[in-house]
Phi, psi and omega in degrees: 000332174305327179297322179291324183292333183267002175095006178270168173259165180239135169242119179263114177267108181286154176295137179289340182270340179210077183276355188296322180296319179289323177296322178299314180303314182297321181293325177297316180296329178291317178298327182278007177063037170295144180301142178304130175091358181283320175242118185238153179236127181246129178244128179178177182263215183305318181298321178292319178295318178298317174302314174297318180293332180261352183292132187291333182276345174283119185254346182212135175239145172230127187229133169236130178167210185278166180292322182298312181287327174305316181301318180291318177299313181299314182294314181296315177306314184286324184287334183266290188224026179047045181292151175290138183222128171254119184242116182254124185242045180285185176285187184267131175019100181289136181218144174250127181242131175262166184302334180269014179285134181271089184303330183295334179274358183276000000 
């Protein structure tokens, strides 16, 4: 959201295996009457991510994922225009489960 506050646009590269949460976020921005084209969603695999990381007009990246992909993102970012990259290498989707959780429903 800081990008939007500064007058920039956002491109969200959704996971190719589960793009629905990113698409839902973009639909919420449409319902909130955000101007068309301000928040965009790109769905694709490695090639789409590589294109974003190496594109000269992309000036900032934020990435959450694996160490292997982080290395590729960081290398592509540095080789083109030394864009700023925030790289989060945490675990997978943190979840808290309580004793009364119905695991069968998950």
